[in-house]
DSSP file (Angstrom, degrees, kcal/mol; ACC not computed):
  #  RESIDUE AA STRUCTURE BP1 BP2  ACC     N-H-->O    O-->H-N    N-H-->O    O-->H-N    TCO  KAPPA ALPHA  PHI   PSI    X-CA   Y-CA   Z-CA
    1    1 A M              0   0    0      0, 0.0     2,-0.4     0, 0.0     0, 0.0   0.000 360.0 360.0 360.0 130.6  -34.5   11.6  -43.0
    2    2 A D        -     0   0    0      1,-0.1     0, 0.0     2,-0.1     0, 0.0  -0.754 360.0-171.8 -91.1 128.9  -33.1    8.5  -41.4
    3    3 A A        +     0   0    0     -2,-0.4     2,-0.3     2,-0.1    -1,-0.1  -0.003  33.8 137.9-112.4  28.1  -29.3    8.4  -41.2
    4    4 A N        -     0   0    0      2,-0.0     2,-0.5     1,-0.0    -2,-0.1  -0.567  35.0-161.7 -76.0 135.2  -28.7    4.8  -40.1
    5    5 A V        -     0   0    0     -2,-0.3     2,-0.7     2,-0.1    -2,-0.1  -0.975   4.3-154.5-119.1 128.7  -25.9    3.0  -41.8
    6    6 A H        +     0   0    0     -2,-0.5     2,-0.3     2,-0.0    -2,-0.0  -0.901  38.2 126.9-106.4 113.5  -25.7   -0.8  -41.8
    7    7 A C        -     0   0    0     -2,-0.7    -2,-0.1     4,-0.0     0, 0.0  -0.978  55.8 -99.9-156.3 164.5  -22.2   -2.2  -42.2
    8    8 A T     >  -     0   0    0     -2,-0.3     4,-2.5     1,-0.1     5,-0.2  -0.438  38.8-108.3 -82.4 161.9  -19.8   -4.5  -40.5
    9    9 A P  H  > S+     0   0    0      0, 0.0     4,-2.6     0, 0.0     5,-0.2   0.880 121.7  53.3 -57.4 -37.4  -17.0   -3.3  -38.3
   10   10 A A  H  > S+     0   0    0      2,-0.2     4,-2.3     1,-0.2     5,-0.2   0.905 109.2  48.2 -64.9 -41.1  -14.5   -4.2  -41.0
   11   11 A E  H  > S+     0   0    0      2,-0.2     4,-2.5     1,-0.2    -1,-0.2   0.906 112.4  48.5 -65.6 -41.2  -16.4   -2.2  -43.6
   12   12 A A  H  X S+     0   0    0     -4,-2.5     4,-2.4     2,-0.2     6,-0.2   0.910 111.4  50.4 -64.8 -42.0  -16.6    0.8  -41.2
   13   13 A R  H  X>S+     0   0    0     -4,-2.6     5,-2.4    -5,-0.2     4,-0.8   0.927 112.9  46.0 -60.0 -45.9  -12.9    0.6  -40.5
   14   14 A E  H ><5S+     0   0    0     -4,-2.3     3,-0.5     3,-0.2    -2,-0.2   0.907 111.9  51.0 -64.9 -42.3  -12.1    0.4  -44.2
   15   15 A F  H 3<5S+     0   0    0     -4,-2.5    -1,-0.2     1,-0.2    -2,-0.2   0.893 114.1  43.8 -62.8 -40.6  -14.4    3.3  -45.0
   16   16 A L  H 3<5S-     0   0    0     -4,-2.4    -1,-0.2    -5,-0.2    -2,-0.2   0.546 113.1-118.4 -83.2  -6.6  -12.8    5.5  -42.3
   17   17 A G  T <<5 +     0   0    0     -4,-0.8    -3,-0.2    -3,-0.5    -4,-0.1   0.733  59.7 152.6  78.6  22.1   -9.3    4.5  -43.3
   18   18 A L      < -     0   0    0     -5,-2.4    -1,-0.2    -6,-0.2     2,-0.1  -0.580  47.3-106.7 -84.7 148.4   -8.5    2.9  -40.0
   19   19 A P        -     0   0    0      0, 0.0     2,-0.8     0, 0.0    -1,-0.1  -0.369  26.1-115.6 -73.7 153.8   -5.9    0.1  -39.8
   20   20 A D        +     0   0    0      1,-0.1     4,-0.3    -2,-0.1   -10,-0.0  -0.809  33.2 179.3 -88.6 108.7   -6.9   -3.5  -39.2
   21   21 A L     >  +     0   0    0     -2,-0.8     4,-2.9     1,-0.2     5,-0.2   0.370  51.6 102.4 -94.0   3.8   -5.4   -4.4  -35.8
   22   22 A R  H  > S+     0   0    0      1,-0.2     4,-2.5     2,-0.2    -1,-0.2   0.893  80.9  49.3 -59.1 -42.3   -6.7   -7.9  -35.7
   23   23 A P  H  > S+     0   0    0      0, 0.0     4,-2.1     0, 0.0    -1,-0.2   0.913 113.8  46.9 -63.7 -39.0   -3.3   -9.5  -36.7
   24   24 A T  H  > S+     0   0    0     -4,-0.3     4,-2.3     2,-0.2    -2,-0.2   0.926 112.9  48.7 -66.0 -44.2   -1.5   -7.4  -34.1
   25   25 A Q  H  X S+     0   0    0     -4,-2.9     4,-2.6     1,-0.2     5,-0.2   0.905 110.7  51.1 -62.4 -41.2   -4.0   -8.2  -31.4
   26   26 A S  H  X S+     0   0    0     -4,-2.5     4,-2.4    -5,-0.2    -1,-0.2   0.903 110.2  49.2 -63.3 -41.1   -3.8  -11.9  -32.2
   27   27 A A  H  X S+     0   0    0     -4,-2.1     4,-2.1     2,-0.2    -2,-0.2   0.908 112.5  47.6 -65.2 -41.7    0.0  -11.9  -32.0
   28   28 A I  H  X S+     0   0    0     -4,-2.3     4,-2.6     2,-0.2    -2,-0.2   0.923 112.6  48.5 -65.6 -44.3   -0.1  -10.1  -28.6
   29   29 A I  H  X S+     0   0    0     -4,-2.6     4,-2.5     1,-0.2    -2,-0.2   0.902 110.7  51.4 -63.3 -40.6   -2.8  -12.5  -27.2
   30   30 A E  H  X S+     0   0    0     -4,-2.4     4,-1.9    -5,-0.2    -1,-0.2   0.908 111.3  47.7 -62.7 -41.3   -0.8  -15.5  -28.4
   31   31 A K  H  X S+     0   0    0     -4,-2.1     4,-2.3     2,-0.2    -2,-0.2   0.918 112.2  49.0 -66.1 -43.2    2.4  -14.2  -26.7
   32   32 A L  H  X S+     0   0    0     -4,-2.6     4,-2.6     1,-0.2    -2,-0.2   0.896 109.7  51.9 -63.7 -40.2    0.5  -13.5  -23.4
   33   33 A E  H  X S+     0   0    0     -4,-2.5     4,-2.5     2,-0.2    -1,-0.2   0.893 109.4  50.6 -63.1 -38.9   -1.0  -17.0  -23.5
   34   34 A G  H  X S+     0   0    0     -4,-1.9     4,-2.1     2,-0.2    -2,-0.2   0.914 111.6  46.9 -63.6 -43.3    2.4  -18.4  -23.9
   35   35 A Q  H  X S+     0   0    0     -4,-2.3     4,-1.5     2,-0.2    -2,-0.2   0.897 113.1  49.3 -66.3 -39.6    3.8  -16.4  -21.0
   36   36 A L  H  X S+     0   0    0     -4,-2.6     4,-0.9     1,-0.2    -2,-0.2   0.920 111.0  49.1 -65.3 -43.7    0.8  -17.4  -18.8
   37   37 A S  H >< S+     0   0    0     -4,-2.5     3,-0.5     1,-0.2     4,-0.4   0.887 110.4  51.6 -62.9 -38.3    1.2  -21.1  -19.7
   38   38 A A  H 3< S+     0   0    0     -4,-2.1     3,-0.3     1,-0.2    -1,-0.2   0.809 112.8  45.4 -68.5 -29.2    4.9  -20.9  -18.9
   39   39 A S  H >X S+     0   0    0     -4,-1.5     4,-1.0     1,-0.2     3,-0.7   0.518  87.1  88.9 -94.3  -3.9    4.3  -19.3  -15.5
   40   40 A L  T << S+     0   0    0     -4,-0.9     3,-0.5    -3,-0.5     4,-0.4   0.859  83.8  56.5 -61.9 -34.9    1.4  -21.6  -14.4
   41   41 A D  T 34 S+     0   0    0     -4,-0.4     3,-0.4    -3,-0.3    -1,-0.3   0.802 105.0  53.3 -68.0 -26.0    3.8  -24.1  -12.8
   42   42 A R  T <4 S+     0   0    0     -3,-0.7    -1,-0.2     1,-0.2    -2,-0.2   0.741 112.4  43.1 -78.7 -22.4    5.3  -21.3  -10.6
   43   43 A I  S  < S+     0   0    0     -4,-1.0    -1,-0.2    -3,-0.5    -2,-0.2   0.300  82.8 120.1-107.9  10.4    1.9  -20.3   -9.3
   44   44 A S  S  > S-     0   0    0     -4,-0.4     4,-2.4    -3,-0.4     5,-0.2  -0.434  75.4-116.1 -69.2 150.2    0.4  -23.7   -8.6
   45   45 A P  H  > S+     0   0    0      0, 0.0     4,-2.4     0, 0.0     5,-0.2   0.874 115.3  53.1 -55.5 -38.8   -0.5  -24.3   -5.0
   46   46 A D  H  > S+     0   0    0      1,-0.2     4,-2.2     2,-0.2     5,-0.2   0.924 110.3  46.2 -63.7 -44.5    2.1  -27.1   -4.7
   47   47 A A  H  > S+     0   0    0      2,-0.2     4,-2.1     1,-0.2    -1,-0.2   0.888 111.9  51.5 -66.7 -38.9    4.9  -24.9   -6.0
   48   48 A V  H  X S+     0   0    0     -4,-2.4     4,-2.6     2,-0.2     5,-0.3   0.926 110.5  48.6 -64.5 -43.9    3.9  -22.0   -3.7
   49   49 A L  H  X>S+     0   0    0     -4,-2.4     4,-2.4    -5,-0.2     5,-1.0   0.905 111.0  50.5 -63.2 -40.7    3.9  -24.2   -0.7
   50   50 A Q  H  X5S+     0   0    0     -4,-2.2     4,-0.5    -5,-0.2    -1,-0.2   0.895 114.5  44.1 -64.8 -38.4    7.2  -25.7   -1.5
   51   51 A R  H  <5S+     0   0    0     -4,-2.1    -2,-0.2    -5,-0.2    -1,-0.2   0.914 123.8  32.0 -72.0 -42.4    8.7  -22.2   -2.0
   52   52 A W  H  <5S+     0   0    0     -4,-2.6    -2,-0.2    -5,-0.2    -3,-0.2   0.759 129.7  26.7 -93.0 -25.3    7.3  -20.6    1.1
   53   53 A L  H  <5S+     0   0    0     -4,-2.4     2,-0.8    -5,-0.3    -3,-0.2   0.755 112.8  55.6-109.7 -29.3    7.0  -23.3    3.7
   54   54 A F     << +     0   0    0     -5,-1.0    -1,-0.2    -4,-0.5     3,-0.1  -0.705  49.3 152.2-113.2  81.7    9.6  -25.9    2.9
   55   55 A F        -     0   0    0     -2,-0.8     3,-0.4     1,-0.4    -1,-0.2   0.355  58.4-116.3 -87.2   5.9   13.0  -24.2    2.9
   56   56 A G    >>  -     0   0    0      1,-0.2     4,-0.9     2,-0.2     3,-0.8  -0.433  57.7 -38.7  86.9-168.2   14.7  -27.3    3.9
   57   57 A A  T 34 S+     0   0    0      1,-0.2     3,-0.3     2,-0.2    -1,-0.2   0.840 139.6  52.7 -63.7 -34.0   16.7  -27.8    7.1
   58   58 A S  T 34 S+     0   0    0     -3,-0.4     4,-0.5     1,-0.2    -1,-0.2   0.709 105.5  55.8 -76.4 -18.2   18.1  -24.3    7.0
   59   59 A G  T <> S+     0   0    0     -3,-0.8     4,-2.2     1,-0.2    -1,-0.2   0.713  85.8  78.6 -87.2 -20.6   14.7  -22.7    6.6
   60   60 A S  H  X S+     0   0    0     -4,-0.9     4,-2.3    -3,-0.3     5,-0.2   0.908  94.1  47.7 -58.6 -46.3   13.0  -24.1    9.7
   61   61 A P  H  > S+     0   0    0      0, 0.0     4,-2.7     0, 0.0    -1,-0.2   0.880 110.5  53.7 -62.7 -34.4   14.6  -21.7   12.1
   62   62 A R  H  > S+     0   0    0     -4,-0.5     4,-2.3     2,-0.2    -2,-0.2   0.893 108.8  48.3 -66.7 -37.7   13.7  -18.8    9.8
   63   63 A I  H  X S+     0   0    0     -4,-2.2     4,-2.7     2,-0.2     5,-0.2   0.927 112.5  48.8 -66.1 -43.2   10.1  -19.8    9.8
   64   64 A Q  H  X S+     0   0    0     -4,-2.3     4,-2.9     2,-0.2     5,-0.2   0.916 111.6  49.1 -62.3 -43.6   10.1  -20.1   13.6
   65   65 A E  H  X S+     0   0    0     -4,-2.7     4,-2.7     2,-0.2    -1,-0.2   0.908 111.5  50.1 -61.9 -41.7   11.7  -16.7   13.9
   66   66 A F  H  X S+     0   0    0     -4,-2.3     4,-2.5     2,-0.2    -2,-0.2   0.944 113.4  44.4 -61.8 -47.9    9.1  -15.2   11.6
   67   67 A L  H  X>S+     0   0    0     -4,-2.7     4,-3.1     2,-0.2     5,-0.5   0.895 113.7  50.4 -66.0 -39.7    6.2  -16.8   13.5
   68   68 A D  H  X5S+     0   0    0     -4,-2.9     4,-2.1    -5,-0.2    -1,-0.2   0.923 113.8  45.8 -62.1 -43.0    7.7  -15.8   16.8
   69   69 A G  H  <5S+     0   0    0     -4,-2.7     4,-0.4    -5,-0.2    -2,-0.2   0.873 117.6  43.3 -67.0 -36.9    8.1  -12.2   15.6
   70   70 A F  H  <5S+     0   0    0     -4,-2.5     4,-0.3    -5,-0.2     3,-0.2   0.946 129.2  23.6 -75.8 -48.8    4.7  -12.1   14.1
   71   71 A F  H  <5S+     0   0    0     -4,-3.1     3,-0.3    -5,-0.2    -3,-0.2   0.704 120.1  57.2 -92.2 -20.8    2.7  -13.7   16.9
   72   72 A G  S  <<S+     0   0    0     -4,-2.1    -1,-0.2    -5,-0.5    -3,-0.2   0.437  80.6  87.7 -92.9   1.7    5.0  -13.0   19.8
   73   73 A R  S    S+     0   0    0     -4,-0.4     2,-0.5    -3,-0.2    -1,-0.2   0.932  82.7  57.3 -66.9 -45.9    5.2   -9.2   19.5
   74   74 A A  S    S-     0   0    0     -3,-0.3     6,-0.2    -4,-0.3     5,-0.1  -0.753  78.8-148.0 -92.2 127.3    2.1   -8.5   21.6
   75   75 A G    >   -     0   0    0      4,-3.1     3,-1.7    -2,-0.5    -2,-0.0  -0.130  39.2 -84.2 -79.4-176.9    2.1   -9.9   25.1
   76   76 A P  T 3  S+     0   0    0      0, 0.0    -1,-0.1     0, 0.0    -2,-0.0   0.799 131.3  46.5 -62.2 -29.2   -0.9  -11.0   27.1
   77   77 A D  T 3  S-     0   0    0      8,-0.1    -3,-0.0     2,-0.0    -2,-0.0   0.331 125.3 -98.7 -96.6   9.0   -1.6   -7.4   28.2
   78   78 A G  S <  S+     0   0    0     -3,-1.7     2,-0.1     1,-0.3     7,-0.0   0.463  72.9 149.1  92.7   1.5   -1.2   -6.0   24.7
   79   79 A A        -     0   0    0      1,-0.1    -4,-3.1    -5,-0.1    -1,-0.3  -0.397  41.8-147.6 -68.9 147.4    2.4   -4.8   25.3
   80   80 A T  S    S+     0   0    0     -6,-0.2     2,-0.4    -2,-0.1    -1,-0.1   0.545  78.4  53.8 -94.6  -7.5    4.6   -4.8   22.2
   81   81 A D  S  > S-     0   0    0      1,-0.1     4,-2.1     0, 0.0     5,-0.2  -0.958  77.8-130.6-127.8 146.1    7.9   -5.6   23.9
   82   82 A K  H  > S+     0   0    0     -2,-0.4     4,-1.4     1,-0.2     5,-0.1   0.873 111.1  54.3 -63.3 -35.7    8.7   -8.5   26.3
   83   83 A K  H  > S+     0   0    0      1,-0.2     4,-1.0     2,-0.2     3,-0.3   0.921 109.9  47.0 -62.3 -43.1   10.2   -6.1   28.8
   84   84 A D  H  4 S+     0   0    0      1,-0.2     3,-0.3     2,-0.2    -2,-0.2   0.854 108.3  56.3 -66.6 -33.4    7.0   -4.0   28.8
   85   85 A A  H  < S+     0   0    0     -4,-2.1    -1,-0.2     1,-0.2    -2,-0.2   0.807 106.8  49.1 -69.0 -28.9    4.9   -7.2   29.2
   86   86 A M  H  < S+     0   0    0     -4,-1.4    -1,-0.2    -3,-0.3    -2,-0.2   0.691  91.6  92.2 -85.9 -18.5    6.7   -8.2   32.4
   87   87 A Q     <        0   0    0     -4,-1.0    -4,-0.0    -3,-0.3     0, 0.0  -0.550 360.0 360.0 -77.8 141.1    6.5   -4.8   34.0
   88   88 A P              0   0    0      0, 0.0    -1,-0.1     0, 0.0    -4,-0.1   0.499 360.0 360.0 -73.1 360.0    3.4   -4.3   36.3
């Protein structure tokens, strides 16, 4: 005996008494799309560069300090401190 049942997902949902979540899913997707569209200007490459690289006149020393700290930690011999790098 073959027990295959041919029906649409909506018919199966109705037969099993399950709720139709399509309106809820559509509302959630619409809200997420709105939030994503609103945040696209904040994640554009131009906006990211302006926020992280161009802090104005007061930000230039902070960028230099960051780069000095990041790249200047290890001396030529691998020492992590300038005092250690100068000692033989």
